[in-house]
N, C-alpha and C positions, 0 to 999 in steps of 0.2 A: 496675784491677779485673782479676781473673783471667780470662784468655781474651779480654780486650778488645784487647790488642796482643800478637802472637806474635813473640818475638825471632827465630824461625827464618824469618820471612817478610819480604821487602823492603817497607819502609813508604814511603808517599808521603802528602803532605797535599794534598787537593783543596780549593781555595780559591774559594768562591762570590763573593767580592768582586772577583775579577779575571776578565777575559775573555780570549779567544784573542789579542787585540791586545797583551796584556801578557805572553804566555808566554815570548817571547824574553828579556824583561827579567828574569823570574823565573829562567830557566835561567842567565843570566849571573851573577845574584846568588849562586846556590848554587854555581856552578862556579868562581867567582873564587878563585884560589889564592895571591894575594900576601899574605894575612894582614891586610890593611888593612880592618878591619870598617867603620870610619867611611866610607871611600871607597866601599866596596861599597854601603852604605846610601844614601849621597848619590847614587850613580849610579842605583840602583833608583828612588829618589824622582823623580829627573829624568826617567827613561825613562817611568815609568808616568803621571806628571802630564802629560807631553807627549802621551801616547796617550789622555788623556781622563779618567783616574780622579782622584778627589778626594784631595789630599795628606793630609788628615786621616784618611782611611780607611786609608791605608798606615801612617801613624804609629801608629794605634790597634792595628795588627796586627804592629808591629815585634817584640814579644817572641817571638811564635810563629815569625816569619820568621827571627829570629836563632837560635832553637833549631834550626830545620831546617838552616840554613847550617852551624852548628857541627858537625852530625852528617852532613852530606851527604845529607839527606833531600830527594828531589825535591818540587818545588812544582808542582802542576797547576792551571792556570786553568780553572775550570768554570762561571764566571758567564755570564750572557746579556748581550750588548751592550745598553745602554740604547735604542739606535735600534730594535732588534728588539722590545723590550717596548713602546716607544712606538707602534710600528706595530700591535701587537696591541690596545693600549688604544684606538686610533683605529678600526681596521677589523676587529678580531677575528682569529682564526687565519687568515682569508683574506688578511690583510695580511702574512703571513710568506712570504718567497721559498721556492721549492722547495729551493734549496741549504741554506738555514738550517733548514728543516723536516726535511730528511733528516739533517742533522748533529745537531741537538739532540733530535729525536724519531726515533730509529732503528727503533723498534718501535711502530707505531701501535696495535696490539692492546693492548699493555701500557699505553700512554698512556691509552686509553679505558677499559680494564677496571677501573682503580682507582676511578674515579668511580662505578662500579656496586656497589662493595663495601658490605656492611652497615656502617652508621655513618658513611659518607663524607658524606652530606648534613648530618648533625649537625655534623661537623667543618667543612664548608664554611661553614655558617651562623655558627658560633662563631668560627672562626679567620680564614677568608678574607674573608667579607663583613662581619665585625664590626669590621675595622680602621677607625680614624678616617678618614673621607673616602672609603673604598673604595666606598660605595654610589653615589657620583657617577658611576661608570663601569660600564656594563653589561658591559664586557669585562675588568674586574679579575679575575674568576674565571678566564677563559681565560689571561690573562697570568701569573697565579700558578701554575697547574698546568703551564704551559709552562716557567716558570722552574724549578720543581721537577724536571720531567722532564729539562731540559737539564743541570742540575748533577749529577743522578744518572747520566745517560748518560755524562757526562764522566768521572766516577769509575769507572764500570763499564768504560769504554773502556781505561783504564789497567790495570785488573785483568785484562782479557782478553789483554793482551800477555805475561802470565806463561807460562812453560812448566812442565812437570811437575817439573823439578829446581829451579826458582827461583820458588816460589809468592809471591804478593803480597798485601798488605793496604793499605787506604787509610783515612784519617781525613778525613771531609768536614767542613770548617769553614764554618758557615753561620749566618745570623741565627736567633734563637730561634724566630721564627714559622714558619720553614721546617722545624722539627724537632718541635715540640710535638705530642703525641698520635699521632705515628707516620705519619699519612697523607700528609705532605709528602714531602720528599726521602728519608727513611729507607725508606718503603714502596716507593718507586719504585726505589731502589738495590737493595733486596732482590729485586725481580723482574727487574731488568736485569743484575745482576752474574752472572758465570758460576758454576755450581754446582761444588762440589768433586768430584773424581773419586769415583765410587761412589755418589753421592747419587741417589735415585730421580728420575725425570723430573718429577714434580709437586712437588718440593721447591724451596725458594728459598735464596738466599744469606743467611748469618747476619749480621744487622746489629744493632748495639746503639747506642742513643741516649744521649747525655750532655748535660745542661744545666748551664752554669756560671753561678752567681749569678742565677737567674731571679727576676723580681719577680711579685707577684700579678697585675699587668696582663698580663705575658707569658703567664700561664696562663689568660687569659680569665676571671679570677675577678671576681665582683661584690663581694668582700669584701677585707680586708687579708691574707687567707691564700691560699696557693697552692691552686689547683684541681688536685688530684692525679689526677683521672680525668675523662674525658668520657663522658657517657651512663650514669653509674652510678645505679642505683636498686635497690630490693629485687627487682624482677623482671628487671633487665637486668645484674646484676653480672657474669655470665659473658660478656657481650658488651660490656663497658665497655672504654675505651681509656686506659691510664695516660699521665700527662704525659710521662714518659720512662723509660727503663730505669734511669738513674742521674741523680741531682741532686746537684751539688757546690757548695760555697760557699768563697770565699777566706777568709772569716772567719765566726764564729758569726752566723747570721742573727737577725733580730728574733724575739722569742718568738712573736708573733702571726702570723708568716709560715707556720709549720708547724703544722698542726692536730694535736691529740692523736689517737693511735691508738684507735679504738673496736673493740669485739668485732666479728668478721665478720658480715655480714648472712647470714641463713639463708633 
């Protein structure tokens, strides 16, 4: 889409499925120069599996990893270690060490401000707390927003390393539930990433969300059709929140997945 990726800016992929423990392995995978793609992939699989990641997760992402390696695009690990999330599930945010808190939540004001936004409680009820099994833990909410903040701050950290002559852009690759309706990782990246030169102080970084092959369940729909907006009604259409900026399918979706367009509500 026009404006989504700027050829004049250095691009990186921020990967929520990898953590800092796998960053060296990702660097070695992209930087390997011997042209042996199979050996590079085998070494990556060996390295990341030894550091604790599920081999199936890596294999599922091999197409995008290959794409990045062929073009020399940096791969940035922005996921949160399972041990950190488990500590939050057990003890809440008090279970996070000060070092981890400072690294993954560099701006406490931003971290807390998003939960006060109009519409966030509706989002939390429908997306965070409505996941199957999530109601079993009172700290699921804390773990989820911490994960969103951590992946967004990791992507923003890479963007801040740019200078005026070498601007940067990043594509954050994450689970669909971390992207839908904008309040997860996209909104946090929008507030954490550096503003472009000349932008007013109260403006935010421009972020666009893309969903690939979403299902009705992904959109928190109670029907077989995608739920294209959250909080929409005749009196709240101006404050509703779209599923994403762009929705794309690898092949033509089922007819009942996309609802027919109706005249706009007045």
